[in-house]
C-alpha positions in Angstrom: 168.3 37.7 126.5 168.8 39.8 129.6 171.6 41.7 127.9 169.2 42.8 125.1 166.6 44.3 127.5 166.3 48.1 127.6 167.7 49.9 130.6 166.3 52.7 132.7 167.7 55.5 130.5 166.4 53.8 127.3 162.9 53.3 128.7 162.8 57.0 129.8 163.9 58.0 126.3 161.0 56.0 124.9 158.3 57.2 127.3 159.3 60.8 127.1 159.2 60.6 123.3 155.5 59.6 123.5 154.7 62.9 125.3 156.6 64.8 122.6 154.4 65.4 119.6 157.4 66.2 117.3 158.9 62.7 118.0 155.9 61.0 116.4 157.0 62.2 113.0 160.8 61.7 113.6 162.5 58.5 114.6 163.7 58.2 118.3 167.5 57.8 118.1 169.8 56.6 120.8 173.6 57.2 120.8 174.0 53.8 119.2 172.3 55.0 116.0 172.8 58.0 113.8 171.4 59.3 110.6 174.4 58.5 108.5 175.0 54.9 109.5 172.3 52.5 110.8 173.5 49.4 112.6 171.5 46.3 112.3 170.1 46.8 115.8 168.7 50.2 114.9 166.1 48.7 112.6 162.6 48.0 114.0 162.3 44.5 115.3 166.0 44.1 116.2 168.0 44.4 119.4 171.6 44.2 120.4 173.5 43.1 123.5 175.5 45.4 125.8 179.2 45.0 125.6 180.7 42.8 128.2 182.5 45.7 130.0 179.4 47.9 130.4 176.3 46.5 132.2 172.8 47.6 131.2 171.9 48.2 134.8 173.7 49.5 137.8 175.4 52.8 138.7 175.6 53.9 135.1 172.0 53.0 134.3 171.1 56.7 133.9 173.2 56.8 130.7 172.2 55.0 127.5 174.7 52.1 127.2 176.7 51.2 124.1 174.9 48.3 122.2 176.6 46.8 119.1 177.1 43.1 119.8 175.0 40.1 118.7 172.2 42.0 117.1 169.2 39.6 116.5 165.4 39.7 116.2 163.2 40.4 119.2 162.1 37.5 121.3 158.4 36.5 121.3 156.5 38.7 123.8 158.8 41.7 123.3 158.9 44.6 120.9 161.8 46.6 119.5 161.1 50.2 118.4 163.3 51.7 115.7 166.4 53.5 116.9 166.7 52.0 120.4 168.7 48.8 119.7 167.0 47.1 122.7 163.8 45.3 123.4 161.0 45.9 125.8 158.4 43.5 127.3 155.2 43.5 125.3 152.5 44.9 127.6 149.4 43.0 128.6 146.7 43.7 126.1 149.1 43.4 123.3 150.0 40.4 121.0 153.6 40.2 119.9 154.4 36.9 118.2 157.7 35.9 116.8 158.8 38.0 113.9 160.0 36.5 110.6 162.9 37.5 108.3 161.7 39.4 105.3 163.7 38.0 102.4 162.8 40.9 100.2 164.0 43.6 102.5 166.5 41.6 104.4 165.0 43.0 107.6 162.9 41.4 110.4 159.4 42.7 110.3 158.5 44.5 113.5 156.6 42.7 116.2 153.0 44.0 116.2 149.7 42.5 115.4 148.2 43.7 112.1 144.5 44.2 112.7 143.0 41.8 110.2 139.6 40.2 111.0 139.7 36.4 111.0 143.5 36.1 111.5 144.9 35.4 114.9 148.7 35.2 114.4 149.4 37.4 111.3 152.6 39.3 111.6 152.7 42.0 108.9 154.6 45.2 108.0 153.6 48.7 109.0 152.8 51.3 106.4 155.2 53.7 107.9 157.5 54.1 110.9 154.9 56.4 112.6 152.5 53.4 112.8 155.0 51.6 114.9 156.1 54.3 117.3 152.6 54.9 118.5 152.4 51.2 119.4 148.7 51.2 118.5 149.2 48.4 116.0 150.5 45.9 118.6 147.3 46.2 120.7 145.1 43.3 121.0 142.4 44.1 118.4 138.8 45.0 119.2 136.6 42.0 119.8 139.6 39.9 121.1 141.4 39.7 124.4 145.1 38.8 125.1 145.6 37.3 128.6 149.4 37.0 127.8 151.8 38.6 125.4 151.7 35.6 123.1 148.1 34.5 123.3 145.0 36.0 121.7 141.4 34.8 121.9 138.1 35.8 120.4 135.6 37.5 122.7 132.9 34.9 123.7 129.2 35.4 123.4 127.7 37.7 126.1 131.0 39.5 126.6 132.7 42.5 125.1 136.4 43.2 124.5 137.8 46.6 123.8 141.0 47.3 121.9 143.9 46.2 124.1 141.8 44.1 126.5 143.6 41.6 128.8 140.3 39.8 129.6 136.7 39.8 128.5 134.0 41.9 130.3 130.7 40.3 130.9 127.7 42.2 129.5 125.0 43.3 131.9 122.4 41.8 129.6 123.2 39.3 126.9 121.2 41.1 124.2 123.3 44.3 124.7 126.3 42.5 123.2 126.8 41.1 119.7 129.3 38.4 118.8 132.9 39.6 119.2 131.5 42.9 120.5 133.8 45.8 120.9 131.7 47.4 123.7 128.4 46.9 125.4 125.4 48.7 123.9 124.1 50.8 126.7 121.7 52.8 124.7 118.8 50.7 125.8 119.6 51.4 129.4 119.8 55.1 128.6 116.4 55.0 127.1 115.0 53.2 130.1 116.6 55.8 132.4 115.3 58.6 130.3 111.8 57.1 130.5 112.0 56.8 134.3 113.2 60.3 134.7 110.6 61.6 132.3 107.9 59.8 134.3 109.2 61.2 137.5 109.3 64.8 136.1 105.8 64.5 134.6 104.6 63.2 138.0 106.2 66.1 139.8 104.9 68.6 137.1 101.4 67.4 137.2 101.1 66.6 140.9 103.1 69.5 142.4 100.3 71.9 141.7 97.8 69.5 143.4 100.1 69.0 146.3 100.7 72.7 146.8 97.0 73.4 146.5 96.2 70.7 149.1 98.9 72.0 151.4 97.7 75.6 151.0 94.1 74.6 151.8 95.3 72.6 154.9 97.5 75.5 156.0 94.6 78.0 155.5 92.2 75.7 157.3 94.7 75.3 160.2 95.2 79.1 160.4 91.4 79.7 160.4 91.0 77.3 163.3 93.9 78.9 165.1 92.2 82.3 164.5 89.0 81.1 166.0 90.9 79.8 169.0 92.8 83.1 169.2 89.5 85.1 169.2 88.1 82.9 172.0 91.3 83.4 173.9 91.1 87.2 173.3 87.5 87.1 174.7 88.7 85.1 177.7 91.6 87.5 178.1 89.2 90.4 178.5 87.5 88.6 181.4 90.8 87.6 182.8 91.8 91.3 182.6 88.8 92.2 184.7 89.8 89.5 187.3 93.3 90.9 187.4 91.9 94.4 188.0 89.8 93.1 190.8 92.9 91.5 192.4 95.0 94.7 192.0 92.2 97.0 193.2 91.6 95.0 196.4 95.3 94.5 196.9 94.8 91.2 198.7 97.1 88.1 198.6 96.3 85.5 196.1 95.4 83.0 198.9 92.4 85.1 199.8 91.2 85.4 196.3 87.9 83.7 197.0 87.1 85.9 200.0 88.3 89.3 198.7 85.4 90.1 196.3 81.7 90.5 196.6 79.8 87.8 194.9 78.7 89.9 191.9 82.3 90.9 190.9 83.5 87.3 191.4 80.8 85.8 189.3 81.4 88.4 186.5 85.1 87.8 186.5 84.8 84.0 186.6 82.2 83.8 183.8 83.9 81.4 181.4 81.4 80.4 178.7 83.6 77.6 177.3 87.0 79.2 178.2 87.5 77.0 181.3 88.9 79.9 183.4 90.5 78.6 186.6 91.7 80.2 189.7 95.3 79.5 188.9 94.9 80.9 185.4 93.5 84.2 186.8 96.3 84.5 189.3 99.0 83.8 186.7 97.5 86.4 184.4 97.2 88.9 187.2 100.9 89.8 186.9 100.9 89.6 183.1 101.6 92.9 181.3 100.8 92.8 177.6 103.4 94.8 175.7 102.0 97.7 173.8 103.0 98.7 170.3 105.6 101.4 170.6 104.8 104.8 169.1 107.0 106.9 167.0 106.8 110.7 166.5 108.9 112.1 163.7 109.6 115.8 163.8 111.8 117.8 161.4 113.1 121.3 161.8 114.5 123.2 158.9 115.1 120.0 157.0 116.9 120.8 153.7 118.1 118.4 151.1 120.2 119.3 148.0 122.3 117.9 145.2 124.8 120.4 144.1 123.1 123.7 143.8 119.7 122.2 143.3 117.5 122.1 146.4 115.0 119.2 146.7 113.6 120.2 150.1 113.8 123.6 151.7 113.3 124.4 155.4 110.7 121.7 156.0 109.4 122.0 159.5 106.7 120.0 161.1 106.0 116.5 162.5 104.2 113.3 161.9 102.2 112.3 164.9 101.3 108.8 166.1 97.6 107.9 166.0 97.0 110.1 163.0 96.8 109.5 159.2 98.7 112.2 157.2 98.1 112.9 153.5 101.0 114.3 151.5 100.0 116.0 148.3 101.4 118.4 145.8 102.1 118.9 142.1 104.4 116.5 140.2 108.0 117.1 141.0 107.3 118.9 144.2 109.5 116.4 146.2 107.0 114.1 147.8 109.1 111.0 147.3 112.2 112.9 148.5 110.2 114.0 151.6 109.4 110.3 152.3 113.1 109.4 151.9 114.0 112.1 154.4 111.5 110.8 156.8 113.0 107.3 156.5 116.5 108.5 156.7 117.4 107.5 153.1 119.5 110.6 152.4 122.7 109.1 151.2 124.1 111.1 148.3 122.3 114.3 149.4 123.6 117.2 151.3 121.4 117.4 154.4 120.8 120.3 156.7 118.3 120.6 159.6 117.3 118.3 162.4 115.2 115.1 162.5 113.8 114.1 165.9 112.4 110.7 166.8 110.2 110.9 169.8 111.7 114.3 170.6 115.3 113.0 170.5 117.9 113.0 167.6 118.4 109.6 166.2 118.9 107.4 163.1 115.7 106.1 161.4 117.6 103.0 160.3 117.9 101.8 163.9 114.0 101.7 164.0 113.6 99.9 160.7 112.1 96.8 162.4 109.1 98.8 163.5 108.8 100.9 160.4 106.7 99.8 157.4 107.2 101.3 154.0 104.8 100.5 151.1 106.5 101.3 147.8 104.6 102.8 144.9 105.1 99.7 142.7 103.4 96.5 143.8 106.5 94.6 144.8 105.0 91.2 145.8 105.8 87.6 145.0 103.6 86.7 142.1 104.1 82.9 142.4 102.8 82.9 146.0 99.2 83.2 147.2 97.8 86.3 148.9 97.9 84.5 152.3 101.4 83.2 151.7 102.8 86.6 151.0 101.2 88.1 154.2 102.1 85.1 156.4 105.7 85.1 155.4 106.0 88.8 156.2 104.4 88.3 159.6 106.6 85.3 160.5 109.9 87.1 159.6 109.1 90.6 160.9 107.0 90.2 164.0 108.6 89.6 167.4 110.2 86.2 167.7 108.5 85.8 171.1 105.1 86.2 169.7 103.0 83.0 169.7 101.7 81.5 166.4 98.1 82.0 167.4 98.7 85.7 167.9 100.4 86.0 164.5 97.4 84.2 163.0 95.0 86.6 164.6 97.0 89.6 163.2 96.9 87.9 159.7 93.2 87.4 159.9 92.6 90.9 161.0 94.6 92.4 158.1 92.9 90.1 155.5 89.5 91.1 156.9 90.3 94.8 157.0 91.7 94.9 153.5 88.9 92.9 151.9 91.1 90.0 150.8 89.2 87.2 152.4 87.7 85.8 149.1 91.1 85.7 147.3 93.3 84.6 150.2 94.2 81.3 148.4 94.6 82.8 144.9 98.0 83.3 143.3 99.0 87.0 143.1 100.2 86.4 139.5 103.0 87.7 137.3 103.4 89.3 134.0 103.4 85.9 132.2 100.7 84.4 134.4 97.7 86.5 135.4 96.5 86.3 139.0 94.4 88.7 141.1 93.4 92.2 139.8 95.5 95.3 140.1 93.5 96.8 142.9 93.7 93.6 144.9 97.4 93.4 144.3 97.8 97.0 145.6 96.0 96.0 148.8 98.3 92.9 149.2 101.2 95.3 148.8 99.9 97.3 151.8 99.0 94.3 153.8 102.6 93.0 153.7 103.6 96.0 155.9 100.4 96.0 158.0 100.9 92.4 159.3 104.2 93.3 160.9 102.4 95.8 163.2 104.5 98.8 162.5 104.8 101.9 164.6 105.4 104.1 161.6 103.7 103.2 158.3 104.6 105.2 155.2 102.8 104.6 151.9 103.8 105.9 148.5 100.6 106.4 146.5 98.7 103.5 147.9 95.4 104.6 146.2 96.8 104.9 142.7 94.9 102.6 140.4 92.2 101.8 143.0 88.5 102.7 142.5 86.7 104.8 145.0 85.3 101.8 147.0 88.7 100.1 147.2 90.3 103.3 148.2 87.9 103.9 151.0 88.3 100.3 152.2 92.0 100.8 152.3 91.7 104.2 154.2 89.4 102.6 156.7 92.0 99.9 157.3 94.7 102.6 157.8 92.6 104.5 160.2 92.1 101.3 162.2 95.8 101.0 162.4 96.1 104.7 163.5 93.7 103.9 166.4 96.3 101.4 167.6 98.8 104.3 167.9 100.4 103.8 164.5 101.9 106.9 162.8 100.5 106.7 159.2 101.8 108.9 156.4 100.7 108.5 152.7 101.4 110.2 149.4 98.0 110.6 147.6 97.2 111.7 144.1 93.8 113.3 143.4 91.7 111.9 146.2 88.0 112.4 146.1 86.4 114.7 148.6 85.2 111.8 150.8 88.6 110.2 150.7 90.3 113.5 151.5 88.2 114.0 154.6 89.1 110.5 155.9 92.7 111.8 156.6 93.6 113.6 159.9 96.5 115.8 158.7 97.4 117.3 155.3 100.8 118.3 154.0 100.8 120.4 150.8 104.1 120.6 149.1 104.9 123.3 146.5 107.6 123.1 143.8 111.1 123.4 145.2 110.3 121.2 148.2 108.6 123.9 150.2 105.6 123.4 152.5 102.5 125.5 151.7 100.4 123.9 154.5 100.9 121.3 157.2 98.1 120.8 159.6 94.7 119.2 160.3 92.4 118.6 157.4 89.5 120.5 158.9 91.6 123.7 159.1 93.0 123.8 155.6 90.0 125.6 154.0 89.9 128.1 156.9 93.6 128.8 156.6 93.5 129.4 152.8 90.3 131.4 153.1 92.2 133.8 155.4 94.6 134.4 152.5 91.7 135.1 150.2 91.6 131.7 148.6 88.1 130.3 148.7 87.2 126.9 147.3 84.4 127.2 144.8 81.3 125.0 145.1 81.6 121.5 143.8 85.4 121.8 143.6 87.6 119.3 145.4 89.8 121.4 147.8 93.1 119.5 147.4 92.8 119.7 143.6 92.0 123.3 143.7 94.9 124.2 146.0 97.3 122.3 143.7 95.9 124.2 140.7 96.6 127.4 142.6 100.2 126.4 143.3 100.7 125.5 139.6 99.2 128.8 138.4 96.5 126.9 136.4 93.7 128.7 138.3 94.0 132.5 138.7 92.7 134.0 141.9 93.1 137.3 143.7 94.7 137.0 147.1 95.1 139.7 149.7 97.9 142.1 149.2 100.5 141.5 146.5 100.6 137.8 147.3 101.0 135.3 144.5 101.0 131.5 144.5 104.7 131.4 144.8 104.5 133.2 148.1 102.3 130.6 149.8 105.2 128.6 151.3 106.6 131.9 152.7 103.3 132.8 154.2 103.2 129.4 155.9 106.6 130.0 157.4 105.6 133.4 158.7 102.2 132.0 159.9 104.0 129.5 162.2 107.0 131.7 163.1 109.5 129.6 161.2 112.9 131.0 160.1 112.8 132.3 156.5 115.7 131.1 154.4 118.0 133.7 152.8 116.8 133.0 149.2 113.2 133.9 150.2 114.1 137.1 152.2 113.7 139.2 149.1 110.1 138.1 148.6 109.2 139.8 152.0 109.6 143.2 150.4 107.0 142.5 147.8 104.2 141.6 150.2 102.3 144.7 151.6 100.1 143.2 154.3 102.5 140.5 155.4 102.1 141.1 159.1 98.4 140.9 158.9 98.4 137.8 156.9 100.7 135.6 159.0 99.0 136.7 162.3 95.7 135.2 161.1 94.8 132.3 163.3 91.5 130.6 163.8 90.0 129.3 167.0 90.1 125.8 165.6 93.8 126.3 165.1 94.3 127.1 168.7 92.3 124.1 169.7 94.4 122.0 167.3 97.5 123.4 169.0 96.2 122.3 172.3 95.5 118.8 170.9 98.9 118.7 169.4 100.5 119.7 172.7 98.6 116.9 174.5 99.7 114.5 171.9 103.3 115.7 172.3 103.1 115.2 176.0 101.9 111.6 175.5 104.8 111.0 173.1 107.3 112.3 175.6 105.8 110.1 178.3 106.3 107.3 175.8 110.0 108.0 175.9 110.2 106.2 179.2 109.8 103.0 177.3 113.0 100.9 177.3 115.2 100.6 174.2 114.2 96.9 174.0 110.6 97.9 173.3 111.7 100.2 170.4 114.2 97.7 169.0 112.0 94.7 168.2 113.7 91.4 168.3 112.7 89.6 165.1 113.5 85.9 164.4 117.2 85.1 163.9 119.0 84.0 160.8 118.3 80.3 161.3 114.6 80.8 161.9 114.3 83.1 158.8 116.3 80.6 156.9 113.6 78.0 157.6 110.9 80.5 156.5 112.8 81.3 153.3 113.4 77.7 152.6 109.7 76.9 152.6 108.9 79.8 150.5 111.5 79.1 147.8 110.5 75.4 147.7 107.0 76.4 146.9 108.1 78.8 144.2 110.3 76.1 142.6 107.4 73.6 142.5 105.3 76.2 140.8 108.0 76.7 138.2 108.0 73.1 137.2 107.5 74.0 133.5 110.8 75.9 133.4 112.6 73.1 135.2 111.2 70.5 132.7 112.4 72.7 129.8 115.9 72.9 131.4 116.1 69.1 131.8 114.8 68.5 128.2 117.5 70.7 126.8 120.2 68.9 128.8 118.9 65.6 127.5 119.2 66.8 123.9 122.7 68.2 124.5 123.8 64.9 125.9 122.4 63.0 122.9 124.1 65.4 120.4 127.5 65.4 122.2 127.4 61.6 123.0 126.6 60.7 119.4 128.7 63.1 117.4 131.8 63.6 119.6 132.6 60.1 120.8 135.4 59.5 123.3 138.4 58.1 121.5 141.0 55.9 123.2 144.0 57.6 121.6 143.0 61.1 123.0 141.0 60.0 126.1 138.0 62.0 124.8 139.6 65.5 125.1 137.3 66.9 122.4 134.2 65.2 123.6 134.7 66.3 127.2 135.6 69.8 126.1 132.2 70.1 124.4 130.6 68.6 127.5 132.1 71.2 129.8 131.1 74.0 127.4 127.5 72.8 127.0 126.8 72.0 130.6 128.4 75.2 131.8 126.4 77.4 129.4 123.0 75.7 130.1 123.3 75.5 133.9 124.8 79.0 134.2 121.9 80.5 132.2 119.4 78.5 134.4 121.0 79.8 137.6 120.3 83.4 136.7 116.6 82.8 137.6 117.6 82.4 141.2 118.2 86.1 141.8 117.5 88.2 138.7 113.6 88.1 138.8 113.4 89.0 142.5 115.8 91.9 142.9 113.0 94.3 143.8 111.5 91.9 146.3 114.9 91.4 147.9 115.7 95.1 148.2 112.3 95.6 149.9 112.9 92.8 152.4 116.4 93.9 153.1 115.3 97.5 153.8 112.8 96.1 156.3 115.5 94.4 158.3 115.2 90.8 157.1 118.3 88.7 156.9 120.2 88.7 153.6 122.2 85.7 154.6 119.1 83.6 155.2 117.7 84.7 151.9 120.9 83.8 150.0 121.4 80.4 151.7 117.8 79.4 151.2 117.9 80.0 147.5 121.2 78.3 147.2 120.0 75.3 149.2 117.0 74.7 147.0 119.2 75.0 143.9 121.2 72.1 145.2 118.4 69.9 144.0 119.1 70.9 140.5 122.9 70.6 141.1 122.4 67.0 142.1 119.8 66.0 139.4 121.2 67.7 136.3 124.3 65.5 136.1 122.0 62.5 136.1 119.8 64.1 133.4 122.8 64.8 131.2 124.6 61.5 131.7 121.4 59.5 131.0 121.9 60.4 127.4 125.6 61.3 127.0 127.1 58.3 128.9 124.8 55.6 127.4 125.2 57.0 123.9 129.0 57.6 124.2 129.9 54.7 126.5 133.4 55.9 127.6 135.8 53.8 129.6 135.4 55.9 132.8 132.8 54.9 135.3 129.4 56.5 135.6 130.2 57.4 139.2 133.4 59.4 138.3 131.5 61.2 135.5 128.8 62.1 137.9 131.2 63.5 140.5 132.9 65.7 137.9 129.6 67.1 136.5 128.3 67.6 140.1 131.3 69.8 140.9 131.2 71.5 137.6 127.5 72.5 137.9 128.1 73.6 141.5 130.9 75.9 140.2 129.0 77.4 137.3 125.9 78.0 139.4 128.0 80.2 141.7 129.2 82.2 138.6 125.6 82.5 137.5 124.7 84.0 140.9 127.4 86.6 140.5 126.3 87.6 137.0 122.6 87.8 138.1 123.6 90.2 140.9 126.1 92.3 138.9 124.1 92.9 135.7 120.7 93.3 134.4 119.0 90.2 133.1 119.9 90.7 129.4 123.6 91.5 130.0 123.8 88.6 132.5 122.5 86.2 129.9 125.0 87.4 127.3 127.8 87.1 129.8 126.7 83.6 130.8 126.7 82.5 127.1 130.1 84.0 126.3 132.2 83.4 129.4 132.0 79.5 129.5 133.1 79.3 125.8 136.1 81.6 126.4 137.2 79.9 129.6 137.0 76.4 127.9 139.2 77.7 125.0 141.7 79.3 127.4 141.7 76.5 130.0 142.3 73.7 127.4 144.9 75.5 125.3 148.3 74.0 126.2 150.3 76.8 124.6 149.2 79.3 127.3 151.1 79.7 130.6 150.1 77.2 133.2 149.1 79.9 135.7 146.5 81.3 133.3 145.1 77.9 132.5 144.8 77.0 136.2 142.7 80.1 136.9 140.0 78.6 134.6 137.7 76.0 136.0 137.4 74.1 132.7 141.0 73.2 132.9 140.4 71.3 136.2 137.1 69.8 134.9 138.8 68.5 131.7 141.7 67.1 133.7 139.2 65.3 136.1 137.4 63.8 133.1 140.7 62.6 131.5 142.0 61.1 134.7 138.7 59.4 135.3 139.1 57.7 131.9 142.8 57.1 132.2 142.4 55.2 135.5 140.4 52.5 133.6 143.2 51.8 131.0 145.5 49.0 131.7 148.0 46.7 130.0 149.5 48.0 126.8 147.5 51.2 127.2 149.8 52.2 130.1 152.4 53.2 127.5 150.3 55.7 125.6 148.3 56.7 128.7 151.4 57.9 130.5 152.6 59.7 127.4 149.3 61.5 126.9 149.1 62.4 130.6 152.6 63.8 130.6 151.9 65.7 127.4 148.8 67.4 129.0 150.7 68.0 132.3 148.2 65.8 134.2 148.8 63.5 137.1 146.7 60.4 137.4 146.6 60.8 141.2 145.0 64.3 141.0 141.4 63.3 140.5 140.3 64.3 144.0 142.4 67.5 143.8 140.6 68.5 140.6 137.2 67.9 142.2 138.2 69.9 145.3 139.4 72.9 143.3 136.3 73.0 141.2 134.1 73.0 144.4 136.3 75.7 146.0 135.7 77.8 142.9 132.0 77.4 143.4 132.3 78.4 147.1 134.4 81.4 146.1 131.9 82.7 143.5 129.1 82.2 146.0 131.0 84.3 148.5 131.6 87.0 145.9 127.9 86.9 144.9 126.8 87.3 148.5 129.1 90.2 149.2 128.0 91.8 146.0 124.4 91.4 147.0 125.0 93.3 150.2 127.0 96.1 148.6 125.4 96.6 145.2 122.0 97.8 144.2 
């Protein structure tokens, strides 16, 4: 018997032939057999002994030995494939009884179990040789188990036995298995799991709004109480300030505090009302110096911006002073937005000439961005947050990190009160799909986002557009209140009413070509133009009338040969500015030019004195330290916490979209689990391929919502100095919830409808890594492309990568660059690990054919996760560099 066993070389020949698809249609032939002459041992079910001079094992085991002696039928418990002339042990899970001599053919029928219900020891002939070489027909049949190579038993009640089972598996619940069951019916558990998940999702969907509303009300109530305490503290601070002044004025040691003042001053300083002012408190506050808001004066001399030969700004000279509200007006296309970009230092892509001074010194505006507020023309706010949440988030991330919460609350309440947002503070701002507050209220929220960070320079691009007269005046009063705090306020305004126009301090009138026609106090503008012969008619709005003059809509006769196009030139001459070369020729066409530009009113001289005093105060302010100008806002980790809370609220308010995503995943799991079942002979390659394709496509499309809808909000926050890293990490962290839940949602239908051999745990790990990977790819697409193109790419790329990664004909390097290759390998290995007994034969062959290693499961999961990390890194870098 031992001489008839296959040696190492013969077993390798047999195993390798299983991995070769071509050998399945051609007989495997050893040197003992050839096509012309078949010895008896070459027939299926026969084996021969090795000659006495050549052992089957030993130093020459790597070569197929010569077998031609004592050919006889295979022993029970062994099988003899055709063309090997040796026998192999029948694996566990297979049933190989003793073969019988077929008198008709004169051959011994091969040893395999013909799958015939109700027969336990039938030994029949195969239809063709291919049925034998696959060894599928020697498996213990479904509904039976074979504990040894010569025994077979029916699967008992309450158990199930798959094809090739070596023992019977107990069903979790008896009713889930029928008699002689092939596998446990897990559909019932899937339905229960779906019901539980549905209940949880409905609970979250219905209660998330109530929870958020309750949390918003509690937070608002807490902030109101904090605001009241802050107001009381501010009142007490004023009295403490008086006490401090008394101490400093008398210049006495603190020990003599009680004896240094007259009784009247002491009583007035120590009046507490409910503030519980103590002696130690007064002394500690005596040395306290409350930091003032730094002031910024922006001056520009001969500022010129151009693209190619086209000049957008020409020789702009002037300044924006702190404590004043400046209105910028002009016809459409005059360069108002370009002027704001020049003030903010956003001149990349332009050719720039001239000098910009900050507090009298050259500098970069970007270094002061933490104390500069810019209100864009479009209302860029978060529609799925309330009014108060928008303002509070901005104040938390952009105010000084050393500022107390009570002080931040007081600032928030002041801004809400000044902008008239008190009644709608807990209302959602709203989006295009879901209406919230009105357009005018949204505009004021847009302004309030910048006001709550207490800027030193506040620039607004058309803040009154779309507002009625009352709302515009309310907004201007709030801006004037900011100016009283020393803020430099500059706003582009379109067609203000006369009342609104007079609420500004300074006026900048731009003509076409980026030239200034007037830049000075509001109360002098009519006097200046009257000196040029331009008088505003009765019941005519001055700014509208001046713009009509510049555009040539209104014809008027001015002194000399002056025309509207000469107004910028006259302003340069009026102030003694240098005239550019391309305007020198216009000097010859003006007769009374000297008389015109020497006209100055008394009020102008007074204004010059005021401006000089203001300049002196600014230069005195230069003695402030750089630390005062460079505000230290909360760090990355603190902002990460603020972002995390904000994104979590947004996700809870998007429960409907999340529910739709989960529902689609459930349907996809049912379809794939029902139609493309995992087959034992292929380890479910087709089924898992469809799974990778469907999950990648659905999860990648859903991940686009993390960044695509909020690009404008991100750009605004990035320009204001907020951390991009905190923003990215917070959104990715919240998305991890979906990354962890979506595999459960999909498997709740796919796994229980398909019932593969691999464990639920292994399937979950593969899907978890897969969704993490494709989410990172979705981030990159959302940042690279517009929403429509990103959706198209997310729909096409997973399909292409699955086809490329699972095609064995392509080079291995190309396939390994595709994440579906690793996901499919992980799925197959997870299933292959659960095969034993006779399945080891075909399992090894299938793994070799696919170039898989059964020990690489953890490697596959690691590589998929590394792909996810890589794509997140690419997405983050793209977010920093691209716009």
